[in-house]
C-alpha positions as CSV (number, residue, x, y, z in Angstrom):
1,M,86.7,131.0,128.9
2,S,86.9,133.3,126.0
3,I,89.2,131.2,123.9
4,L,86.3,129.4,122.1
5,K,85.0,130.4,118.7
6,N,82.1,129.0,116.6
7,H,84.2,127.5,113.8
8,S,83.7,123.7,113.3
9,L,86.5,121.4,112.4
10,F,84.3,118.3,112.7
11,S,80.6,118.0,113.0
12,S,78.9,116.1,115.8
13,A,78.8,113.0,113.6
14,G,82.5,113.4,112.8
15,T,81.9,114.3,109.2
16,A,83.9,116.9,107.2
17,P,82.5,120.5,107.1
18,A,80.2,121.5,104.4
19,P,81.8,123.0,101.2
20,G,80.9,126.6,102.0
21,R,82.2,126.3,105.6
22,R,85.3,124.5,104.4
23,Q,86.1,127.4,102.1
24,R,85.7,129.9,105.0
25,L,87.9,127.7,107.2
26,K,90.5,127.6,104.5
27,S,90.6,131.4,104.1
28,A,90.7,131.8,107.9
29,R,93.6,129.5,108.2
30,S,95.5,131.2,105.5
31,R,95.6,134.3,107.7
32,H,97.2,132.4,110.5
33,S,100.6,131.1,109.6
34,V,101.0,129.5,113.0
35,W,97.9,127.3,112.4
36,D,99.4,126.3,109.0
37,A,102.6,125.3,110.7
38,V,101.0,123.1,113.4
39,V,98.0,121.6,111.7
40,R,99.8,120.0,108.8
41,P,99.8,116.2,109.2
42,A,103.2,114.7,110.4
43,A,105.1,112.8,107.7
44,T,104.4,109.2,108.1
45,D,107.3,108.1,106.0
46,N,109.9,109.8,108.2
47,P,112.0,107.0,109.7
48,V,112.7,109.0,112.8
49,M,109.2,110.1,113.8
50,G,106.1,108.2,114.6
51,V,106.1,104.4,115.0
52,N,108.9,104.0,112.5
53,W,111.6,105.4,114.8
54,S,111.1,102.7,117.4
55,T,111.4,99.9,114.8
56,T,114.6,101.4,113.6
57,Y,116.0,101.9,117.1
58,A,115.0,98.4,118.3
59,R,116.7,96.9,115.2
60,N,119.9,98.8,116.1
61,I,119.7,97.6,119.7
62,R,119.1,94.0,118.7
63,L,122.2,94.0,116.5
64,T,124.3,95.6,119.3
65,D,123.1,93.1,121.8
66,F,124.0,90.2,119.5
67,L,127.5,91.6,118.9
68,V,128.0,92.2,122.6
69,T,127.0,88.7,123.6
70,C,129.2,87.2,120.8
71,L,132.1,89.2,122.2
72,V,131.5,88.1,125.8
73,V,131.1,84.4,124.9
74,T,134.3,84.6,122.8
75,V,136.3,86.3,125.5
76,A,135.1,83.7,128.1
77,F,135.9,80.8,125.7
78,L,139.4,82.1,124.8
79,G,140.1,83.1,128.4
80,R,139.6,79.5,129.7
81,F,141.8,77.9,127.0
82,T,144.5,80.7,127.1
83,L,144.8,81.1,130.9
84,D,144.3,77.5,132.0
85,Q,146.5,74.5,131.4
86,P,144.9,71.9,129.2
87,T,145.1,69.3,132.1
88,Q,143.0,71.6,134.3
89,L,140.1,71.8,131.9
90,H,137.1,69.5,132.0
91,G,136.1,68.3,128.6
92,E,137.4,69.1,125.1
93,P,137.4,72.4,123.3
94,K,134.6,71.1,121.1
95,Q,132.4,70.8,124.2
96,Y,133.0,74.4,125.1
97,I,132.2,75.5,121.5
98,L,128.8,73.8,121.8
99,L,128.3,75.4,125.2
100,S,129.2,78.8,123.9
101,L,126.8,78.5,121.0
102,L,124.0,77.3,123.3
103,L,124.6,80.2,125.7
104,L,124.5,82.6,122.8
105,V,121.2,81.3,121.5
106,L,119.6,81.2,125.0
107,W,120.8,84.7,125.9
108,N,119.6,86.5,122.8
109,A,116.3,84.6,122.8
110,D,115.7,85.7,126.4
111,L,116.6,89.3,125.6
112,E,114.0,89.2,122.8
113,M,111.2,87.3,124.5
114,F,111.2,89.2,127.8
115,R,110.8,92.6,126.2
116,T,114.1,94.3,126.7
117,R,113.6,96.1,123.4
118,E,110.2,97.6,124.0
119,R,109.4,101.0,122.7
120,Q,107.8,102.0,126.1
121,I,111.1,101.6,128.0
122,F,113.5,103.3,125.5
123,G,115.2,106.5,126.6
124,S,114.2,106.9,130.3
125,G,113.8,105.1,133.6
126,A,115.5,102.0,135.1
127,T,113.2,99.4,133.7
128,E,115.3,98.8,130.6
129,Y,118.4,98.1,132.7
130,K,116.5,95.9,135.2
131,R,115.2,93.8,132.3
132,I,118.7,93.3,130.9
133,I,120.0,92.2,134.3
134,H,117.1,89.8,134.9
135,S,117.3,88.4,131.3
136,T,121.0,87.7,131.6
137,L,120.7,86.1,135.0
138,R,117.8,84.0,133.8
139,A,119.7,82.8,130.7
140,F,122.8,81.8,132.7
141,G,120.7,80.2,135.4
142,F,118.7,78.1,132.9
143,L,122.0,76.9,131.3
144,A,123.5,76.1,134.7
145,I,120.5,74.0,135.6
146,L,120.6,72.3,132.2
147,L,124.3,71.3,132.7
148,V,123.5,69.9,136.1
149,V,120.6,67.8,134.7
150,V,122.8,66.3,131.9
151,K,125.7,65.9,134.4
152,L,128.1,67.9,132.2
153,E,131.0,69.3,134.1
154,V,132.2,72.7,133.1
155,V,134.9,75.0,134.5
156,R,133.2,77.6,136.7
157,G,135.6,80.2,135.4
158,F,133.8,80.2,132.1
159,F,130.6,81.5,133.8
160,A,132.5,83.7,136.2
161,T,134.0,85.5,133.3
162,A,131.0,85.7,131.0
163,L,128.3,86.7,133.5
164,P,129.7,89.9,135.0
165,L,131.3,90.9,131.7
166,G,128.1,90.4,129.8
167,I,125.9,92.4,132.3
168,F,128.5,95.3,132.3
169,L,128.8,95.5,128.5
170,L,125.1,95.2,127.8
171,L,124.4,98.0,130.3
172,M,127.1,100.2,128.9
173,S,125.9,99.6,125.3
174,R,122.3,100.6,126.3
175,L,123.6,103.7,128.1
176,L,125.5,104.8,125.0
177,W,122.4,104.2,122.9
178,R,120.4,106.3,125.3
179,R,122.9,109.2,125.0
180,W,122.6,108.9,121.3
181,L,118.8,108.9,121.5
182,A,118.9,112.0,123.8
183,R,121.0,113.9,121.2
184,Q,118.5,112.9,118.4
185,R,115.5,114.1,120.5
186,A,117.3,117.3,121.3
187,G,117.3,117.9,117.5
188,G,113.6,117.1,117.3
189,S,113.8,113.5,116.0
190,Y,112.9,110.0,117.3
191,F,109.6,111.0,118.9
192,S,106.2,109.4,118.8
193,N,103.4,111.8,117.9
194,A,100.7,111.9,120.6
195,V,97.2,113.3,121.0
196,I,96.3,114.3,124.5
197,M,92.7,113.7,125.4
198,G,91.1,115.0,128.5
199,G,90.0,118.2,130.4
200,T,91.7,121.5,130.0
201,E,93.6,121.3,133.3
202,D,94.6,117.6,133.0
203,A,95.7,118.0,129.4
204,G,97.7,121.1,130.1
205,Y,99.6,119.3,133.0
206,V,100.4,116.3,130.8
207,I,101.6,118.6,128.0
208,S,103.9,120.5,130.3
209,Q,105.3,117.3,131.8
210,L,106.0,115.7,128.3
211,R,107.7,118.9,127.1
212,A,109.8,119.1,130.3
213,N,110.8,115.4,130.0
214,P,111.6,114.6,126.4
215,G,113.0,111.3,127.5
216,T,109.5,110.0,127.6
217,G,109.6,110.0,123.8
218,Y,106.3,111.6,123.1
219,K,105.8,114.8,121.1
220,V,102.4,116.5,121.4
221,A,100.8,116.7,118.0
222,G,97.3,117.6,119.1
223,V,94.8,117.9,121.9
224,A,91.2,116.6,122.2
225,L,89.4,118.4,125.0
226,T,86.5,117.0,126.9
227,S,85.6,120.6,127.8
228,L,85.2,121.7,124.2
229,A,81.7,121.3,122.8
230,V,81.2,119.4,119.6
231,G,81.3,121.7,116.6
232,R,83.6,124.2,118.3
233,E,87.4,124.8,118.0
234,L,89.8,127.1,119.7
235,N,90.3,130.5,118.2
236,R,94.1,129.9,118.2
237,P,96.0,126.7,118.6
238,W,96.4,125.9,122.3
239,Y,100.0,125.1,123.2
240,R,100.7,125.7,119.5
241,V,99.0,122.4,118.5
242,P,95.7,121.7,116.9
243,V,92.8,121.4,119.3
244,F,89.6,119.4,118.8
245,S,86.6,118.2,120.7
246,S,87.1,114.8,122.2
247,E,83.8,113.7,120.7
248,A,85.1,114.2,117.1
249,K,85.9,111.0,115.3
250,I,89.3,109.7,116.5
251,E,90.4,108.5,113.1
252,K,90.1,112.0,111.7
253,I,92.0,113.5,114.6
254,L,94.8,111.0,114.0
255,A,94.7,111.8,110.3
256,V,95.1,115.5,110.8
257,T,97.8,115.3,113.5
258,G,99.7,112.3,112.2
259,A,99.7,110.8,115.7
260,D,100.3,107.2,116.5
261,T,99.5,107.5,120.3
262,V,96.6,108.7,122.3
263,I,97.2,109.7,125.9
264,V,94.1,110.0,128.1
265,A,94.6,112.6,130.8
266,G,92.1,112.2,133.6
267,N,88.5,111.1,133.2
268,L,86.5,111.0,129.9
269,P,82.8,111.6,129.6
270,G,81.1,108.2,129.7
271,G,83.6,106.8,132.3
272,P,85.3,103.4,131.8
273,G,83.0,102.5,128.9
274,A,84.3,105.5,126.9
275,I,87.9,104.4,127.5
276,Q,87.0,100.8,126.5
277,Q,85.4,101.9,123.3
278,L,88.4,104.2,122.6
279,G,90.7,101.2,123.1
280,W,88.7,99.2,120.6
281,D,88.8,102.0,118.0
282,L,92.6,102.5,118.4
283,G,93.2,98.8,118.2
284,E,91.7,98.8,114.7
285,L,93.8,101.8,113.8
286,K,97.0,100.2,115.3
287,T,97.4,103.2,117.6
288,E,98.9,103.0,121.1
289,L,96.6,104.0,124.1
290,V,98.3,105.4,127.2
291,L,96.4,106.3,130.4
292,A,97.9,109.1,132.5
293,S,97.2,108.1,136.1
294,S,95.5,110.7,138.3
295,L,97.6,109.3,141.2
296,T,100.0,112.2,141.6
297,N,103.5,111.7,143.0
298,V,103.1,107.9,143.2
299,A,106.0,106.0,141.5
300,G,105.5,102.8,139.5
301,P,107.1,100.4,142.0
302,R,104.4,101.3,144.5
303,V,101.6,100.5,142.1
304,H,100.5,96.9,141.7
305,F,97.7,95.6,139.5
306,R,95.5,92.8,140.7
307,P,93.4,91.2,137.9
308,V,89.8,90.7,139.0
309,E,87.2,89.8,136.4
310,G,85.2,92.8,135.6
311,L,87.0,95.0,138.2
312,P,90.8,95.2,137.8
313,L,92.2,96.6,141.1
314,M,95.2,98.9,141.4
315,H,97.0,98.6,144.8
316,V,99.1,101.5,146.0
317,E,101.7,100.6,148.6
318,L,102.0,102.8,151.7
319,P,105.2,104.8,151.8
320,Q,107.9,103.1,153.9
321,Y,109.8,105.4,156.3
322,S,111.5,102.7,158.2
323,G,112.2,99.0,158.0
324,G,114.4,96.7,155.9
325,K,114.8,99.0,153.0
326,H,116.3,101.7,155.2
327,V,118.8,99.2,156.7
328,Y,120.1,98.6,153.2
329,K,120.1,102.3,152.5
330,R,122.1,102.9,155.7
331,A,124.6,100.1,154.7
332,M,125.1,101.8,151.3
333,D,125.6,105.2,153.0
334,V,128.3,103.8,155.4
335,G,130.1,101.9,152.7
336,L,130.2,104.6,150.0
337,S,130.8,107.5,152.4
338,A,133.8,105.7,154.1
339,M,135.2,104.9,150.7
340,A,134.7,108.5,149.5
341,L,136.5,110.0,152.5
342,L,139.4,107.6,152.1
343,V,139.8,108.2,148.3
344,L,139.2,111.9,148.5
345,S,141.4,112.6,151.6
346,P,144.2,114.2,149.5
347,L,141.8,116.4,147.7
348,L,140.1,117.4,151.0
349,L,143.4,118.5,152.4
350,I,144.3,120.5,149.4
351,L,140.9,122.3,149.4
352,A,141.2,123.0,153.1
353,L,144.6,124.6,152.5
354,I,143.2,126.7,149.6
355,V,140.3,128.0,151.8
356,R,142.7,129.0,154.6
357,L,145.0,130.8,152.2
358,D,142.2,132.6,150.3
359,S,140.6,134.4,153.3
360,S,140.9,134.6,157.0
361,G,139.0,132.0,159.1
362,P,138.7,128.2,159.5
363,A,138.5,125.9,156.5
364,L,135.4,124.2,157.6
365,F,132.0,125.8,158.2
366,H,129.6,124.3,160.7
367,Q,125.9,125.2,160.1
368,E,122.9,124.0,162.0
369,R,120.5,122.1,159.8
370,V,117.3,120.1,160.5
371,G,117.4,116.3,159.9
372,R,115.0,113.4,160.2
373,D,112.1,113.9,162.6
374,G,113.1,117.5,163.2
375,R,116.4,116.7,165.0
376,T,119.1,119.3,164.4
377,F,122.7,118.6,163.6
378,K,125.9,120.4,162.6
379,M,126.4,120.1,158.8
380,L,130.0,120.4,157.6
381,K,131.0,122.3,154.5
382,F,134.1,124.0,153.2
383,R,133.8,127.7,154.0
384,S,132.9,129.5,150.8
385,M,131.9,132.9,152.4
386,V,133.5,135.5,154.5
387,M,133.5,135.1,158.3
388,D,130.7,137.6,159.0
389,A,128.4,136.3,156.2
390,E,125.4,135.7,158.6
391,K,125.6,139.3,159.9
392,L,125.6,140.7,156.3
393,L,122.5,138.7,155.3
394,A,120.1,141.2,156.8
395,D,121.5,144.0,154.6
396,L,121.0,141.8,151.5
397,A,117.5,140.6,152.3
398,N,115.9,143.0,149.8
399,K,118.1,141.6,147.0
400,N,116.9,138.0,147.4
401,E,116.5,136.2,144.1
402,G,115.7,132.8,145.5
403,A,112.4,131.0,145.4
404,G,110.1,130.5,148.4
405,L,112.0,130.3,151.7
406,L,115.5,130.1,150.1
407,F,117.9,133.1,149.9
408,K,119.8,133.2,146.6
409,M,121.7,135.9,144.9
410,A,123.5,135.6,141.6
411,C,126.5,137.9,142.6
412,D,126.5,137.4,146.4
413,P,129.3,139.7,147.7
414,R,129.8,137.4,150.7
415,I,131.2,134.6,148.6
416,T,135.0,134.3,148.5
417,R,137.1,133.9,145.4
418,C,137.7,130.2,145.8
419,G,134.1,129.8,147.1
420,R,132.7,130.6,143.7
421,W,134.3,127.8,141.8
422,M,134.0,125.4,144.7
423,R,130.2,126.0,144.8
424,K,130.0,125.7,141.0
425,Y,131.3,122.2,141.1
426,S,129.9,121.3,144.6
427,L,133.3,120.9,146.1
428,D,132.3,122.8,149.2
429,E,129.9,119.9,150.0
430,L,132.5,117.1,150.1
431,P,132.9,117.3,153.9
432,Q,129.3,116.2,154.2
433,F,130.4,112.6,153.6
434,W,131.4,112.7,157.3
435,N,127.8,113.7,158.2
436,V,126.7,110.6,156.2
437,L,129.2,108.3,157.9
438,V,128.1,109.3,161.4
439,G,124.4,109.0,160.5
440,N,123.1,112.6,160.3
441,M,122.6,112.6,156.6
442,S,122.2,110.2,153.7
443,L,123.9,110.2,150.3
444,V,120.5,110.8,148.6
445,G,117.6,112.5,150.2
446,P,115.7,115.8,150.5
447,R,117.7,119.1,150.8
448,P,118.8,119.7,154.4
449,P,116.8,122.8,155.5
450,L,117.7,125.5,158.0
451,P,115.8,125.8,161.3
452,T,114.5,129.2,160.1
453,E,113.0,127.5,157.0
454,V,111.4,124.7,159.0
455,A,109.8,127.2,161.3
456,K,107.9,128.6,158.3
457,Y,106.9,125.2,156.9
458,Q,103.2,124.6,156.2
459,A,101.6,121.2,155.5
460,P,102.6,119.1,153.7
461,V,106.1,120.6,153.3
462,G,107.1,119.2,156.8
463,R,106.9,115.6,155.3
464,R,110.4,116.3,153.9
465,L,111.6,115.5,157.4
466,L,110.3,112.0,157.5
467,I,113.7,110.6,156.2
468,K,117.3,111.8,156.4
469,P,118.4,114.7,154.2
470,G,120.9,114.0,151.5
471,I,124.1,115.4,150.0
472,T,122.2,115.1,146.7
473,G,118.7,114.4,145.6
474,L,116.1,115.0,142.9
475,W,116.4,118.7,143.5
476,Q,120.1,118.5,142.9
477,V,119.9,116.9,139.5
478,S,116.8,118.9,138.3
479,G,118.1,122.4,138.4
480,R,119.1,123.2,142.0
481,S,118.6,126.9,142.8
482,E,117.0,127.5,139.4
483,L,113.9,125.5,140.5
484,P,110.8,127.3,141.7
485,W,110.1,126.7,145.4
486,D,107.0,124.7,144.7
487,E,108.8,122.4,142.2
488,A,111.7,121.8,144.7
489,V,109.2,120.9,147.4
490,R,107.3,118.6,145.0
491,L,110.5,116.7,144.1
492,D,111.5,116.3,147.7
493,L,108.1,115.0,148.7
494,Y,108.1,112.6,145.7
495,Y,111.4,111.2,146.8
496,V,110.4,110.8,150.4
497,E,107.4,108.6,149.4
498,N,108.9,106.7,146.4
499,W,112.6,106.3,147.0
500,S,114.4,103.0,146.1
501,L,118.0,101.8,146.1
502,T,117.9,101.6,142.3
503,G,116.6,105.2,142.2
504,D,119.4,106.3,144.5
505,F,122.0,104.9,142.3
506,I,120.5,106.6,139.3
507,I,120.4,110.0,141.2
508,L,124.1,109.5,142.2
509,W,125.0,108.8,138.6
510,R,123.1,111.9,137.4
511,T,124.8,113.9,140.2
512,A,128.2,112.9,138.9
513,K,127.3,114.1,135.4
514,A,125.8,117.3,136.9
515,V,129.2,118.1,138.5
516,Y,130.9,118.1,135.1
517,S,128.1,120.3,133.6
518,P,126.7,122.3,136.6
519,A,123.4,124.1,136.3
520,G,121.7,126.2,138.9
521,A,124.7,126.2,141.3
522,S,125.3,129.3,143.3
C-alpha cells in the first residue's frame, strides 16, 4: 500500500533516532497538528484514565458492597425481632448479633476473594452479575453448613429475608454503577489505554469493535503493525493514533502512547514464542496482555480451556439447536408471554380500538413469515399501514432506503397516523406475544423473515432458520433498521449459535430500555 513512508520512529534495535533525523522528524511533526494531538503520551496521573481508573472504581464498588451488605443484615436482624414474638425465636438477640457479624464478614470476604471487582468485568457482560450471585449463594451456603455442624438453631426467616434482598440490592447497585460508568465513558473518561498489535486487517477489525463497544473499557492509544517493516512508519496516523512496527521495543511504544494494555490481534511473527516473550516483557512493565481470539462469532460460554502441559487446549462446544436448553427456553416463553397477554390485555384492547378508528380495516394484520426449519406461520401485528399497502409497494420499490433484502423508507406514505407512533415504540408488535404462546415464535431470536427474503438467502444466511424467530433480538437492541444488512445477519447468526437464557434476559432488559429511547424504528 502507498501509506508507508521512509521515516523511522525507532530503529531495528529499538533505539532512538539519530540527532539529525530526530530534528527532521520534529520539524515534520510540527507541520501536522493531527500527529501532535495523537502522539502525545497520555497523562499517567489522571485518576480516570489508565490503570488508575479501575483502582478508583473498584474502591467505590467495595464501599458500596459493604454498605449494601450491612443494610441487608440489619434489615434481616430487625425484621426477625420486630415481626416475630420473642417466644417464637430460637436463641437470644446476642446470638443473632454474632450471626449477623459472621455473615457480614463471610459475605464481604467472598465478594473480595472470588473476583467480583475485577477490572476485566467492569462495565459490560453478565459475568459481573453471575459472580455476585454465586458469591452470595456461596457465603450463605457456607454459613448454613457451619450452623448445622455446630448444631445452632436459627430462625429460617432470617436467611429467607437476607438472601433474596441481598442479591437484589447488590445487583441493583452494580447496575447503577454501570450506568454511571457508561456516562463517564461517553465523556471520554474511565478507559484503559491500549496498543493494538497485529496485521493491518486484524488490527483494523479490533479497533472498529472497540470503538463501537465502549463498554469494553479500552481506548486505542496506538497500533503496532506486523505488516510494517522495521524502520518505517505511516505517513499519517492510521485511525488517528500513532502507528509503529511491532518489532520496535515495546517499552518505548508504551512510553509514547501512555498505554497500560497490549491487545494482540491475530498471529504475530514468531508464533507462540513471540507471544510468550511479549508476556514476559509486559509482566516486567506491569502491563496487561489481552489476546483477541481469531474464533469469530464464538461466545465465551462455548469456549473451555483444558490445561495440558506444553499444549493448552481450547475446546469450542458445538452449537445446540435442540435439547434441554431449548426446553427451558420454551418454558420461559410460555410463562412470560401468558403473563404479558394477561397484564397488557387492557392496553391491547385500547390500541385495537385506536387502529379501527384511525383508518378503515381490521385492527390486526396477519402476515406470512418463515419460522424454524423453514415452516411458515401467520405473524400477528396491529395494522400500522393502509389496507392496500402491499399493492403500493411495487410503486415505491425505487425509493427503498433499506439494507440488503429489507424494504425501508423514512417517510413511507403507506403508514397510518397511529401507525407511526406505534412503530416508534414497537406497540404494533405486542400481538406477537400470542405467536410466542402458541409456539410459532420465541421472545428472543432472529428477526422473522418474509418468504420473499428467504427465497433470496445465500449461505450462510439460511442458518437463521435453525431456531425460532423472536419478538426481539440482538438486531432489535443494536440499531434495528439503521443496521447494515451484513451486520444484521452477523448478529442473527451470532445469536443462533451462542444463545443462552442469561443472554435472553439481558436482551429483554435492553429491549425494555430501547422502547423508552427508540433508535432505528420505522
